[in-house]
mmCIF file of the N, C-alpha and C atoms, coordinates in Angstrom:
data_MODEL
# 
_entry.id   MODEL 
# 
loop_
_atom_site.group_PDB 
_atom_site.id 
_atom_site.type_symbol 
_atom_site.label_atom_id 
_atom_site.label_alt_id 
_atom_site.label_comp_id 
_atom_site.label_asym_id 
_atom_site.label_entity_id 
_atom_site.label_seq_id 
_atom_site.pdbx_PDB_ins_code 
_atom_site.Cartn_x 
_atom_site.Cartn_y 
_atom_site.Cartn_z 
_atom_site.occupancy 
_atom_site.B_iso_or_equiv 
_atom_site.pdbx_formal_charge 
_atom_site.auth_seq_id 
_atom_site.auth_comp_id 
_atom_site.auth_asym_id 
_atom_site.auth_atom_id 
_atom_site.pdbx_PDB_model_num 
ATOM 1   N N  . MET A 1 1  ? 110.799 179.152 85.768 1.00 0.00 ? 1  MET A N  1 
ATOM 2   C CA . MET A 1 1  ? 110.120 180.548 85.751 1.00 0.00 ? 1  MET A CA 1 
ATOM 3   C C  . MET A 1 1  ? 111.093 181.403 84.937 1.00 0.00 ? 1  MET A C  1 
ATOM 4   N N  . THR A 1 2  ? 112.350 181.322 85.153 1.00 0.00 ? 2  THR A N  1 
ATOM 5   C CA . THR A 1 2  ? 113.244 182.114 84.240 1.00 0.00 ? 2  THR A CA 1 
ATOM 6   C C  . THR A 1 2  ? 113.232 181.767 82.806 1.00 0.00 ? 2  THR A C  1 
ATOM 7   N N  . ASP A 1 3  ? 112.998 180.438 82.523 1.00 0.00 ? 3  ASP A N  1 
ATOM 8   C CA . ASP A 1 3  ? 113.014 179.942 81.181 1.00 0.00 ? 3  ASP A CA 1 
ATOM 9   C C  . ASP A 1 3  ? 111.617 180.445 80.464 1.00 0.00 ? 3  ASP A C  1 
ATOM 10  N N  . LEU A 1 4  ? 110.666 180.540 81.272 1.00 0.00 ? 4  LEU A N  1 
ATOM 11  C CA . LEU A 1 4  ? 109.309 181.047 80.686 1.00 0.00 ? 4  LEU A CA 1 
ATOM 12  C C  . LEU A 1 4  ? 109.377 182.558 80.469 1.00 0.00 ? 4  LEU A C  1 
ATOM 13  N N  . LEU A 1 5  ? 110.098 183.273 81.356 1.00 0.00 ? 5  LEU A N  1 
ATOM 14  C CA . LEU A 1 5  ? 110.150 184.705 81.016 1.00 0.00 ? 5  LEU A CA 1 
ATOM 15  C C  . LEU A 1 5  ? 111.051 184.997 79.872 1.00 0.00 ? 5  LEU A C  1 
ATOM 16  N N  . TYR A 1 6  ? 112.076 184.143 79.708 1.00 0.00 ? 6  TYR A N  1 
ATOM 17  C CA . TYR A 1 6  ? 112.989 184.218 78.540 1.00 0.00 ? 6  TYR A CA 1 
ATOM 18  C C  . TYR A 1 6  ? 112.294 183.956 77.208 1.00 0.00 ? 6  TYR A C  1 
ATOM 19  N N  . GLU A 1 7  ? 111.295 183.010 77.250 1.00 0.00 ? 7  GLU A N  1 
ATOM 20  C CA . GLU A 1 7  ? 110.613 182.581 76.072 1.00 0.00 ? 7  GLU A CA 1 
ATOM 21  C C  . GLU A 1 7  ? 109.655 183.787 75.808 1.00 0.00 ? 7  GLU A C  1 
ATOM 22  N N  . PHE A 1 8  ? 109.153 184.409 76.790 1.00 0.00 ? 8  PHE A N  1 
ATOM 23  C CA . PHE A 1 8  ? 108.143 185.449 76.602 1.00 0.00 ? 8  PHE A CA 1 
ATOM 24  C C  . PHE A 1 8  ? 108.784 186.660 75.849 1.00 0.00 ? 8  PHE A C  1 
ATOM 25  N N  . GLU A 1 9  ? 110.016 186.897 76.379 1.00 0.00 ? 9  GLU A N  1 
ATOM 26  C CA . GLU A 1 9  ? 110.818 188.071 75.814 1.00 0.00 ? 9  GLU A CA 1 
ATOM 27  C C  . GLU A 1 9  ? 111.162 187.861 74.350 1.00 0.00 ? 9  GLU A C  1 
ATOM 28  N N  . GLU A 1 10 ? 111.428 186.598 74.072 1.00 0.00 ? 10 GLU A N  1 
ATOM 29  C CA . GLU A 1 10 ? 111.753 186.255 72.649 1.00 0.00 ? 10 GLU A CA 1 
ATOM 30  C C  . GLU A 1 10 ? 110.573 186.531 71.591 1.00 0.00 ? 10 GLU A C  1 
ATOM 31  N N  . GLU A 1 11 ? 109.350 186.283 72.117 1.00 0.00 ? 11 GLU A N  1 
ATOM 32  C CA . GLU A 1 11 ? 108.328 186.504 71.188 1.00 0.00 ? 11 GLU A CA 1 
ATOM 33  C C  . GLU A 1 11 ? 107.995 187.988 70.907 1.00 0.00 ? 11 GLU A C  1 
ATOM 34  N N  . ALA A 1 12 ? 107.553 188.345 69.746 1.00 0.00 ? 12 ALA A N  1 
ATOM 35  C CA . ALA A 1 12 ? 107.218 189.690 69.368 1.00 0.00 ? 12 ALA A CA 1 
ATOM 36  C C  . ALA A 1 12 ? 105.906 190.070 69.935 1.00 0.00 ? 12 ALA A C  1 
ATOM 37  N N  . ILE A 1 13 ? 105.729 191.292 70.391 1.00 0.00 ? 13 ILE A N  1 
ATOM 38  C CA . ILE A 1 13 ? 104.430 191.801 70.813 1.00 0.00 ? 13 ILE A CA 1 
ATOM 39  C C  . ILE A 1 13 ? 103.401 191.926 69.932 1.00 0.00 ? 13 ILE A C  1 
ATOM 40  N N  . PRO A 1 14 ? 102.228 191.299 69.937 1.00 0.00 ? 14 PRO A N  1 
ATOM 41  C CA . PRO A 1 14 ? 101.233 191.304 68.937 1.00 0.00 ? 14 PRO A CA 1 
ATOM 42  C C  . PRO A 1 14 ? 100.692 192.813 68.825 1.00 0.00 ? 14 PRO A C  1 
ATOM 43  N N  . PRO A 1 15 ? 100.436 193.217 67.523 1.00 0.00 ? 15 PRO A N  1 
ATOM 44  C CA . PRO A 1 15 ? 100.021 194.684 67.391 1.00 0.00 ? 15 PRO A CA 1 
ATOM 45  C C  . PRO A 1 15 ? 98.755  195.115 68.179 1.00 0.00 ? 15 PRO A C  1 
ATOM 46  N N  . VAL A 1 16 ? 97.882  194.034 68.315 1.00 0.00 ? 16 VAL A N  1 
ATOM 47  C CA . VAL A 1 16 ? 96.549  194.233 69.132 1.00 0.00 ? 16 VAL A CA 1 
ATOM 48  C C  . VAL A 1 16 ? 96.891  194.699 70.528 1.00 0.00 ? 16 VAL A C  1 
ATOM 49  N N  . VAL A 1 17 ? 97.854  193.871 71.043 1.00 0.00 ? 17 VAL A N  1 
ATOM 50  C CA . VAL A 1 17 ? 98.267  194.189 72.500 1.00 0.00 ? 17 VAL A CA 1 
ATOM 51  C C  . VAL A 1 17 ? 98.830  195.566 72.721 1.00 0.00 ? 17 VAL A C  1 
ATOM 52  N N  . ALA A 1 18 ? 99.733  195.893 71.656 1.00 0.00 ? 18 ALA A N  1 
ATOM 53  C CA . ALA A 1 18 ? 100.377 197.173 71.722 1.00 0.00 ? 18 ALA A CA 1 
ATOM 54  C C  . ALA A 1 18 ? 99.347  198.321 71.555 1.00 0.00 ? 18 ALA A C  1 
ATOM 55  N N  . LEU A 1 19 ? 98.392  198.038 70.549 1.00 0.00 ? 19 LEU A N  1 
ATOM 56  C CA . LEU A 1 19 ? 97.418  199.041 70.439 1.00 0.00 ? 19 LEU A CA 1 
ATOM 57  C C  . LEU A 1 19 ? 96.653  199.273 71.638 1.00 0.00 ? 19 LEU A C  1 
ATOM 58  N N  . ALA A 1 20 ? 96.104  198.064 72.288 1.00 0.00 ? 20 ALA A N  1 
ATOM 59  C CA . ALA A 1 20 ? 95.361  198.227 73.495 1.00 0.00 ? 20 ALA A CA 1 
ATOM 60  C C  . ALA A 1 20 ? 95.956  198.960 74.581 1.00 0.00 ? 20 ALA A C  1 
ATOM 61  N N  . ALA A 1 21 ? 97.292  198.652 74.773 1.00 0.00 ? 21 ALA A N  1 
ATOM 62  C CA . ALA A 1 21 ? 98.158  199.346 75.804 1.00 0.00 ? 21 ALA A CA 1 
ATOM 63  C C  . ALA A 1 21 ? 98.199  200.788 75.465 1.00 0.00 ? 21 ALA A C  1 
ATOM 64  N N  . ALA A 1 22 ? 98.428  201.216 74.241 1.00 0.00 ? 22 ALA A N  1 
ATOM 65  C CA . ALA A 1 22 ? 98.457  202.499 73.897 1.00 0.00 ? 22 ALA A CA 1 
ATOM 66  C C  . ALA A 1 22 ? 97.113  203.357 74.086 1.00 0.00 ? 22 ALA A C  1 
ATOM 67  N N  . ALA A 1 23 ? 95.988  202.654 73.745 1.00 0.00 ? 23 ALA A N  1 
ATOM 68  C CA . ALA A 1 23 ? 94.650  203.120 73.968 1.00 0.00 ? 23 ALA A CA 1 
ATOM 69  C C  . ALA A 1 23 ? 94.440  203.343 75.502 1.00 0.00 ? 23 ALA A C  1 
ATOM 70  N N  . LEU A 1 24 ? 94.895  202.297 76.238 1.00 0.00 ? 24 LEU A N  1 
ATOM 71  C CA . LEU A 1 24 ? 94.660  202.505 77.718 1.00 0.00 ? 24 LEU A CA 1 
ATOM 72  C C  . LEU A 1 24 ? 95.465  203.631 78.319 1.00 0.00 ? 24 LEU A C  1 
ATOM 73  N N  . ALA A 1 25 ? 96.787  203.744 77.855 1.00 0.00 ? 25 ALA A N  1 
ATOM 74  C CA . ALA A 1 25 ? 97.574  204.872 78.372 1.00 0.00 ? 25 ALA A CA 1 
ATOM 75  C C  . ALA A 1 25 ? 96.904  206.274 77.832 1.00 0.00 ? 25 ALA A C  1 
ATOM 76  N N  . GLY A 1 26 ? 96.326  206.381 76.660 1.00 0.00 ? 26 GLY A N  1 
ATOM 77  C CA . GLY A 1 26 ? 95.754  207.525 76.183 1.00 0.00 ? 26 GLY A CA 1 
ATOM 78  C C  . GLY A 1 26 ? 94.522  207.917 77.077 1.00 0.00 ? 26 GLY A C  1 
ATOM 79  N N  . VAL A 1 27 ? 93.670  206.907 77.423 1.00 0.00 ? 27 VAL A N  1 
ATOM 80  C CA . VAL A 1 27 ? 92.623  207.128 78.179 1.00 0.00 ? 27 VAL A CA 1 
ATOM 81  C C  . VAL A 1 27 ? 92.951  207.695 79.625 1.00 0.00 ? 27 VAL A C  1 
ATOM 82  N N  . PHE A 1 28 ? 94.007  206.999 80.117 1.00 0.00 ? 28 PHE A N  1 
ATOM 83  C CA . PHE A 1 28 ? 94.431  207.632 81.432 1.00 0.00 ? 28 PHE A CA 1 
ATOM 84  C C  . PHE A 1 28 ? 94.980  209.005 81.379 1.00 0.00 ? 28 PHE A C  1 
ATOM 85  N N  . ALA A 1 29 ? 95.743  209.314 80.357 1.00 0.00 ? 29 ALA A N  1 
ATOM 86  C CA . ALA A 1 29 ? 96.371  210.661 80.093 1.00 0.00 ? 29 ALA A CA 1 
ATOM 87  C C  . ALA A 1 29 ? 95.192  211.602 80.003 1.00 0.00 ? 29 ALA A C  1 
ATOM 88  N N  . LEU A 1 30 ? 94.245  211.272 79.239 1.00 0.00 ? 30 LEU A N  1 
ATOM 89  C CA . LEU A 1 30 ? 92.996  212.168 78.917 1.00 0.00 ? 30 LEU A CA 1 
ATOM 90  C C  . LEU A 1 30 ? 92.296  212.430 80.302 1.00 0.00 ? 30 LEU A C  1 
ATOM 91  N N  . GLY A 1 31 ? 92.154  211.288 81.056 1.00 0.00 ? 31 GLY A N  1 
ATOM 92  C CA . GLY A 1 31 ? 91.410  211.463 82.254 1.00 0.00 ? 31 GLY A CA 1 
ATOM 93  C C  . GLY A 1 31 ? 92.189  212.344 83.291 1.00 0.00 ? 31 GLY A C  1 
ATOM 94  N N  . PHE A 1 32 ? 93.498  212.228 83.271 1.00 0.00 ? 32 PHE A N  1 
ATOM 95  C CA . PHE A 1 32 ? 94.306  212.979 84.146 1.00 0.00 ? 32 PHE A CA 1 
ATOM 96  C C  . PHE A 1 32 ? 94.207  214.411 83.849 1.00 0.00 ? 32 PHE A C  1 
ATOM 97  N N  . VAL A 1 33 ? 94.210  214.843 82.505 1.00 0.00 ? 33 VAL A N  1 
ATOM 98  C CA . VAL A 1 33 ? 94.246  216.133 82.085 1.00 0.00 ? 33 VAL A CA 1 
ATOM 99  C C  . VAL A 1 33 ? 92.972  216.782 82.295 1.00 0.00 ? 33 VAL A C  1 
ATOM 100 N N  . TYR A 1 34 ? 91.879  215.955 82.118 1.00 0.00 ? 34 TYR A N  1 
ATOM 101 C CA . TYR A 1 34 ? 90.541  216.443 82.412 1.00 0.00 ? 34 TYR A CA 1 
ATOM 102 C C  . TYR A 1 34 ? 90.303  216.917 83.884 1.00 0.00 ? 34 TYR A C  1 
ATOM 103 N N  . LYS A 1 35 ? 90.802  215.896 84.789 1.00 0.00 ? 35 LYS A N  1 
ATOM 104 C CA . LYS A 1 35 ? 90.593  216.138 86.257 1.00 0.00 ? 35 LYS A CA 1 
ATOM 105 C C  . LYS A 1 35 ? 91.589  217.310 86.635 1.00 0.00 ? 35 LYS A C  1 
ATOM 106 N N  . LEU A 1 36 ? 92.711  217.517 85.991 1.00 0.00 ? 36 LEU A N  1 
ATOM 107 C CA . LEU A 1 36 ? 93.603  218.616 86.236 1.00 0.00 ? 36 LEU A CA 1 
ATOM 108 C C  . LEU A 1 36 ? 92.816  219.993 85.826 1.00 0.00 ? 36 LEU A C  1 
ATOM 109 N N  . LEU A 1 37 ? 92.230  219.921 84.705 1.00 0.00 ? 37 LEU A N  1 
ATOM 110 C CA . LEU A 1 37 ? 91.369  221.107 84.180 1.00 0.00 ? 37 LEU A CA 1 
ATOM 111 C C  . LEU A 1 37 ? 90.356  221.406 85.093 1.00 0.00 ? 37 LEU A C  1 
ATOM 112 N N  . THR A 1 38 ? 89.568  220.459 85.449 1.00 0.00 ? 38 THR A N  1 
ATOM 113 C CA . THR A 1 38 ? 88.294  220.613 86.388 1.00 0.00 ? 38 THR A CA 1 
ATOM 114 C C  . THR A 1 38 ? 88.866  221.331 87.689 1.00 0.00 ? 38 THR A C  1 
ATOM 115 N N  . VAL A 1 39 ? 90.017  220.807 88.276 1.00 0.00 ? 39 VAL A N  1 
ATOM 116 C CA . VAL A 1 39 ? 90.506  221.449 89.530 1.00 0.00 ? 39 VAL A CA 1 
ATOM 117 C C  . VAL A 1 39 ? 91.029  222.806 89.267 1.00 0.00 ? 39 VAL A C  1 
ATOM 118 N N  . VAL A 1 40 ? 91.580  223.153 88.162 1.00 0.00 ? 40 VAL A N  1 
ATOM 119 C CA . VAL A 1 40 ? 92.002  224.519 88.015 1.00 0.00 ? 40 VAL A CA 1 
ATOM 120 C C  . VAL A 1 40 ? 90.718  225.467 87.777 1.00 0.00 ? 40 VAL A C  1 
ATOM 121 N N  . VAL A 1 41 ? 89.811  225.048 86.743 1.00 0.00 ? 41 VAL A N  1 
ATOM 122 C CA . VAL A 1 41 ? 88.567  225.841 86.816 1.00 0.00 ? 41 VAL A CA 1 
ATOM 123 C C  . VAL A 1 41 ? 87.811  225.992 87.879 1.00 0.00 ? 41 VAL A C  1 
ATOM 124 N N  . LEU A 1 42 ? 87.495  224.948 88.749 1.00 0.00 ? 42 LEU A N  1 
ATOM 125 C CA . LEU A 1 42 ? 86.865  224.990 90.034 1.00 0.00 ? 42 LEU A CA 1 
ATOM 126 C C  . LEU A 1 42 ? 87.748  225.215 91.092 1.00 0.00 ? 42 LEU A C  1 
# 
């Protein structure tokens, strides 16, 4: 298990995975801001 984790860390993160993670984080951030705004307005 430790060897597998070490091999995984050695590999570079694919740009697609990084992009998907960034997009997902952006969606969550936008959703949080939208919910916050609706709570403030209402």
